[in-house]
The first five atom37 places (N, CA, C, CB, O) and aatype in JSON, in Angstrom:
{
  "aatype": [12, 1, 19, 10, 3, 0, 10, 3, 7, 9, 0, 0, 6, 16, 7, 0, 0, 10, 0, 16, 9, 0, 10, 0, 17, 16, 15, 0, 5, 14, 7, 9, 16, 0, 16, 10, 0, 15, 0, 16, 15, 19, 11, 5, 10, 5, 6, 10, 16, 0, 0, 12, 8, 10, 1, 10, 15, 14, 6, 5, 9, 6, 1, 10, 2, 15, 0, 15, 0],
  "atom_mask": [
    [1, 1, 1, 1, 1],
    [1, 1, 1, 1, 1],
    [1, 1, 1, 1, 1],
    [1, 1, 1, 1, 1],
    [1, 1, 1, 1, 1],
    [1, 1, 1, 1, 1],
    [1, 1, 1, 1, 1],
    [1, 1, 1, 1, 1],
    [1, 1, 1, 0, 1],
    [1, 1, 1, 1, 1],
    [1, 1, 1, 1, 1],
    [1, 1, 1, 1, 1],
    [1, 1, 1, 1, 1],
    [1, 1, 1, 1, 1],
    [1, 1, 1, 0, 1],
    [1, 1, 1, 1, 1],
    [1, 1, 1, 1, 1],
    [1, 1, 1, 1, 1],
    [1, 1, 1, 1, 1],
    [1, 1, 1, 1, 1],
    [1, 1, 1, 1, 1],
    [1, 1, 1, 1, 1],
    [1, 1, 1, 1, 1],
    [1, 1, 1, 1, 1],
    [1, 1, 1, 1, 1],
    [1, 1, 1, 1, 1],
    [1, 1, 1, 1, 1],
    [1, 1, 1, 1, 1],
    [1, 1, 1, 1, 1],
    [1, 1, 1, 1, 1],
    [1, 1, 1, 0, 1],
    [1, 1, 1, 1, 1],
    [1, 1, 1, 1, 1],
    [1, 1, 1, 1, 1],
    [1, 1, 1, 1, 1],
    [1, 1, 1, 1, 1],
    [1, 1, 1, 1, 1],
    [1, 1, 1, 1, 1],
    [1, 1, 1, 1, 1],
    [1, 1, 1, 1, 1],
    [1, 1, 1, 1, 1],
    [1, 1, 1, 1, 1],
    [1, 1, 1, 1, 1],
    [1, 1, 1, 1, 1],
    [1, 1, 1, 1, 1],
    [1, 1, 1, 1, 1],
    [1, 1, 1, 1, 1],
    [1, 1, 1, 1, 1],
    [1, 1, 1, 1, 1],
    [1, 1, 1, 1, 1],
    [1, 1, 1, 1, 1],
    [1, 1, 1, 1, 1],
    [1, 1, 1, 1, 1],
    [1, 1, 1, 1, 1],
    [1, 1, 1, 1, 1],
    [1, 1, 1, 1, 1],
    [1, 1, 1, 1, 1],
    [1, 1, 1, 1, 1],
    [1, 1, 1, 1, 1],
    [1, 1, 1, 1, 1],
    [1, 1, 1, 1, 1],
    [1, 1, 1, 1, 1],
    [1, 1, 1, 1, 1],
    [1, 1, 1, 1, 1],
    [1, 1, 1, 1, 1],
    [1, 1, 1, 1, 1],
    [1, 1, 1, 1, 1],
    [1, 1, 1, 1, 1],
    [1, 1, 1, 1, 1]
  ],
  "atom_positions": [
    [[91.44, -57.38, -260.07], [90.5, -56.29, -260.25], [90.92, -55.49, -261.48], [90.45, -55.39, -258.98], [92.1, -55.22, -261.69]],
    [[89.95, -55.12, -262.26], [90.2, -54.29, -263.43], [90.15, -52.81, -263.04], [89.17, -54.6, -264.55], [89.56, -52.44, -262.03]],
    [[90.76, -51.99, -263.86], [90.78, -50.55, -263.59], [89.36, -50.01, -263.52], [91.59, -49.8, -264.67], [89.04, -49.21, -262.64]],
    [[88.51, -50.44, -264.44], [87.13, -49.94, -264.45], [86.39, -50.32, -263.17], [86.37, -50.48, -265.66], [85.6, -49.53, -262.65]],
    [[86.65, -51.53, -262.65], [86.04, -51.92, -261.38], [86.51, -51.03, -260.24], [86.36, -53.39, -261.06], [85.72, -50.62, -259.4]],
    [[87.81, -50.73, -260.23], [88.36, -49.85, -259.19], [87.77, -48.45, -259.32], [89.9, -49.8, -259.29], [87.41, -47.83, -258.32]],
    [[87.67, -47.94, -260.54], [87.07, -46.62, -260.76], [85.62, -46.6, -260.29], [87.16, -46.23, -262.24], [85.18, -45.64, -259.65]],
    [[84.87, -47.66, -260.62], [83.47, -47.73, -260.2], [83.35, -47.71, -258.67], [82.8, -49.0, -260.76], [82.48, -47.03, -258.13]],
    [[84.21, -48.46, -257.99], [84.17, -48.48, -256.53], [84.47, -47.13, -255.93], [0.0, 0.0, 0.0], [83.81, -46.71, -254.98]],
    [[85.46, -46.46, -256.47], [85.83, -45.14, -255.95], [84.76, -44.11, -256.29], [87.2, -44.69, -256.52], [84.51, -43.2, -255.51]],
    [[84.12, -44.26, -257.44], [83.01, -43.37, -257.78], [81.87, -43.52, -256.79], [82.5, -43.65, -259.21], [81.24, -42.54, -256.4]],
    [[81.61, -44.75, -256.37], [80.56, -44.99, -255.38], [80.92, -44.35, -254.04], [80.32, -46.49, -255.2], [80.05, -43.85, -253.32]],
    [[82.21, -44.38, -253.7], [82.67, -43.8, -252.43], [82.66, -42.27, -252.44], [84.05, -44.29, -252.12], [82.32, -41.64, -251.44]],
    [[83.04, -41.68, -253.58], [83.24, -40.24, -253.63], [82.1, -39.47, -254.29], [84.5, -39.94, -254.36], [81.92, -38.28, -254.04]],
    [[81.33, -40.16, -255.11], [80.29, -39.47, -255.88], [80.83, -38.75, -257.1], [0.0, 0.0, 0.0], [80.09, -38.04, -257.78]],
    [[82.11, -38.92, -257.38], [82.74, -38.25, -258.51], [82.55, -39.06, -259.79], [84.23, -38.03, -258.24], [82.36, -40.28, -259.74]],
    [[82.6, -38.39, -260.92], [82.51, -39.04, -262.22], [83.79, -39.85, -262.49], [82.28, -38.0, -263.35], [84.85, -39.53, -261.95]],
    [[83.68, -40.87, -263.31], [84.83, -41.7, -263.64], [85.96, -40.86, -264.25], [84.43, -42.81, -264.6], [87.13, -41.06, -263.92]],
    [[85.62, -39.94, -265.14], [86.64, -39.1, -265.76], [87.35, -38.24, -264.71], [86.02, -38.2, -266.83], [88.56, -38.03, -264.8]],
    [[86.62, -37.76, -263.74], [87.2, -36.95, -262.67], [88.21, -37.78, -261.88], [86.11, -36.4, -261.74], [89.31, -37.32, -261.59]],
    [[87.81, -38.99, -261.53], [88.69, -39.87, -260.75], [89.92, -40.25, -261.57], [87.94, -41.14, -260.31], [91.04, -40.22, -261.05]],
    [[89.73, -40.61, -262.83], [90.86, -41.01, -263.67], [91.87, -39.88, -263.81], [90.36, -41.45, -265.05], [93.08, -40.12, -263.75]],
    [[91.4, -38.67, -263.98], [92.32, -37.55, -264.13], [93.0, -37.21, -262.8], [91.57, -36.32, -264.65], [94.18, -36.87, -262.79]],
    [[92.28, -37.3, -261.7], [92.89, -37.06, -260.38], [93.95, -38.12, -260.09], [91.81, -37.06, -259.27], [95.0, -37.8, -259.53]],
    [[93.68, -39.37, -260.46], [94.64, -40.46, -260.25], [95.89, -40.23, -261.1], [94.0, -41.83, -260.61], [97.01, -40.38, -260.61]],
    [[95.7, -39.86, -262.34], [96.84, -39.57, -263.21], [97.68, -38.44, -262.63], [96.36, -39.21, -264.63], [98.91, -38.52, -262.61]],
    [[97.03, -37.4, -262.17], [97.74, -36.26, -261.6], [98.51, -36.62, -260.33], [96.77, -35.13, -261.3], [99.5, -35.97, -260.0]],
    [[98.05, -37.65, -259.62], [98.68, -38.05, -258.36], [99.92, -38.92, -258.57], [97.68, -38.8, -257.5], [100.61, -39.25, -257.6]],
    [[100.21, -39.3, -259.8], [101.35, -40.18, -260.06], [102.66, -39.42, -259.95], [101.23, -40.81, -261.44], [102.76, -38.26, -260.35]],
    [[103.68, -40.07, -259.39], [104.99, -39.42, -259.28], [105.51, -38.99, -260.66], [106.01, -40.37, -258.6], [105.4, -39.73, -261.63]],
    [[106.05, -37.82, -260.71], [106.63, -37.32, -261.95], [105.65, -36.62, -262.87], [0.0, 0.0, 0.0], [106.06, -36.0, -263.85]],
    [[104.37, -36.7, -262.58], [103.37, -36.03, -263.41], [103.2, -34.6, -262.89], [102.01, -36.8, -263.41], [102.81, -34.4, -261.74]],
    [[103.48, -33.65, -263.72], [103.33, -32.25, -263.31], [102.13, -31.59, -263.97], [104.59, -31.48, -263.65], [101.67, -30.55, -263.51]],
    [[101.63, -32.19, -265.04], [100.45, -31.64, -265.72], [99.79, -32.77, -266.5], [100.84, -30.46, -266.67], [100.45, -33.7, -266.95]],
    [[98.49, -32.66, -266.65], [97.75, -33.62, -267.47], [97.05, -32.87, -268.58], [96.72, -34.42, -266.61], [96.73, -31.69, -268.45]],
    [[96.82, -33.55, -269.68], [96.11, -32.97, -270.81], [94.81, -33.74, -271.01], [96.97, -32.99, -272.09], [94.8, -34.97, -270.97]],
    [[93.75, -33.02, -271.23], [92.46, -33.64, -271.5], [91.66, -32.66, -272.33], [91.72, -34.03, -270.18], [91.86, -31.44, -272.25]],
    [[90.75, -33.18, -273.11], [89.89, -32.29, -273.88], [88.44, -32.7, -273.67], [90.25, -32.32, -275.4], [88.14, -33.85, -273.36]],
    [[87.57, -31.75, -273.83], [86.15, -31.99, -273.61], [85.38, -31.55, -274.86], [85.65, -31.23, -272.35], [85.77, -30.61, -275.56]],
    [[84.29, -32.24, -275.1], [83.44, -31.88, -276.23], [82.09, -31.33, -275.77], [83.23, -33.09, -277.14], [81.22, -31.03, -276.58]],
    [[81.93, -31.2, -274.45], [80.69, -30.63, -273.92], [81.01, -29.93, -272.6], [79.6, -31.74, -273.71], [82.06, -30.14, -272.0]],
    [[80.08, -29.1, -272.19], [80.24, -28.41, -270.91], [80.27, -29.41, -269.77], [79.1, -27.38, -270.69], [81.04, -29.24, -268.82]],
    [[79.45, -30.46, -269.84], [79.44, -31.48, -268.79], [80.8, -32.15, -268.67], [78.36, -32.52, -269.07], [81.3, -32.33, -267.56]],
    [[81.4, -32.51, -269.79], [82.73, -33.12, -269.76], [83.75, -32.16, -269.17], [83.16, -33.56, -271.17], [84.6, -32.57, -268.39]],
    [[83.68, -30.91, -269.54], [84.6, -29.91, -269.01], [84.46, -29.79, -267.5], [84.35, -28.55, -269.67], [85.46, -29.68, -266.79]],
    [[83.23, -29.81, -267.0], [83.0, -29.75, -265.56], [83.58, -30.97, -264.84], [81.51, -29.63, -265.26], [84.15, -30.84, -263.76]],
    [[83.43, -32.16, -265.44], [83.97, -33.37, -264.84], [85.5, -33.33, -264.8], [83.5, -34.61, -265.61], [86.11, -33.72, -263.81]],
    [[86.1, -32.85, -265.87], [87.56, -32.8, -265.93], [88.13, -31.76, -264.98], [88.02, -32.51, -267.35], [89.14, -32.01, -264.32]],
    [[87.51, -30.61, -264.9], [88.04, -29.58, -264.01], [87.8, -29.93, -262.54], [87.41, -28.22, -264.34], [88.51, -29.44, -261.66]],
    [[86.81, -30.76, -262.27], [86.56, -31.2, -260.89], [87.74, -32.02, -260.35], [85.27, -32.04, -260.81], [87.93, -32.11, -259.14]],
    [[88.52, -32.6, -261.24], [89.69, -33.4, -260.82], [90.72, -32.55, -260.09], [90.34, -34.07, -262.03], [91.5, -33.08, -259.29]],
    [[90.73, -31.26, -260.34], [91.68, -30.38, -259.66], [91.4, -30.3, -258.16], [91.64, -28.98, -260.27], [92.29, -29.98, -257.37]],
    [[90.17, -30.59, -257.78], [89.77, -30.48, -256.37], [89.58, -31.82, -255.68], [88.49, -29.7, -256.28], [89.38, -31.87, -254.46]],
    [[89.64, -32.91, -256.44], [89.44, -34.24, -255.86], [90.77, -34.77, -255.34], [88.84, -35.22, -256.91], [91.75, -34.86, -256.08]],
    [[90.81, -35.1, -254.08], [92.0, -35.69, -253.46], [91.68, -37.14, -253.13], [92.44, -34.9, -252.17], [90.89, -37.43, -252.24]],
    [[92.31, -38.04, -253.86], [92.12, -39.46, -253.61], [92.96, -39.87, -252.41], [92.5, -40.3, -254.85], [94.06, -39.35, -252.2]],
    [[92.43, -40.8, -251.63], [93.19, -41.29, -250.48], [94.33, -42.19, -250.97], [92.26, -42.07, -249.49], [94.27, -42.71, -252.09]],
    [[95.34, -42.37, -250.15], [96.42, -43.29, -250.53], [95.89, -44.69, -250.84], [97.46, -43.37, -249.42], [96.41, -45.36, -251.74]],
    [[94.88, -45.14, -250.12], [94.3, -46.46, -250.36], [93.61, -46.51, -251.73], [93.3, -46.82, -249.25], [93.71, -47.5, -252.44]],
    [[92.9, -45.44, -252.08], [92.25, -45.4, -253.39], [93.27, -45.39, -254.52], [91.35, -44.16, -253.49], [93.09, -46.06, -255.54]],
    [[94.33, -44.63, -254.34], [95.38, -44.6, -255.36], [96.03, -45.97, -255.49], [96.45, -43.54, -255.01], [96.32, -46.41, -256.61]],
    [[96.25, -46.64, -254.39], [96.86, -47.98, -254.43], [95.94, -48.97, -255.13], [97.18, -48.48, -253.0], [96.41, -49.82, -255.89]],
    [[94.63, -48.87, -254.89], [93.69, -49.76, -255.58], [93.75, -49.55, -257.08], [92.25, -49.53, -255.08], [93.73, -50.51, -257.85]],
    [[93.82, -48.3, -257.5], [93.9, -48.02, -258.94], [95.25, -48.46, -259.51], [93.68, -46.52, -259.21], [95.31, -49.03, -260.6]],
    [[96.33, -48.22, -258.77], [97.65, -48.65, -259.23], [97.71, -50.17, -259.38], [98.74, -48.18, -258.26], [98.23, -50.68, -260.37]],
    [[97.19, -50.89, -258.4], [97.19, -52.35, -258.44], [96.34, -52.86, -259.61], [96.67, -52.92, -257.12], [96.73, -53.81, -260.29]],
    [[95.21, -52.24, -259.82], [94.32, -52.67, -260.91], [94.94, -52.42, -262.28], [92.98, -51.96, -260.81], [94.65, -53.14, -263.23]],
    [[95.79, -51.43, -262.38], [96.39, -51.1, -263.67], [97.7, -51.84, -263.93], [96.62, -49.61, -263.76], [98.24, -51.78, -265.04]],
    [[98.21, -52.53, -262.93], [99.49, -53.23, -263.09], [99.39, -54.4, -264.04], [100.0, -53.71, -261.75], [100.38, -55.09, -264.28]]
  ]
}
């Protein structure tokens, strides 16, 4: 499975944007205390800040980790 396929599946489950999921996944990694992202539109900013409230399940995180290995 590719990372994009895993992101698409989780987006279908959560209704969240791909950028939101990707940032939430990055933030959930051990040792990550902060993430950096920039936005060029209000919509992008809303998607990125939504990651602060999205809690991925352990199974979703494992799917993304496996896809990125």
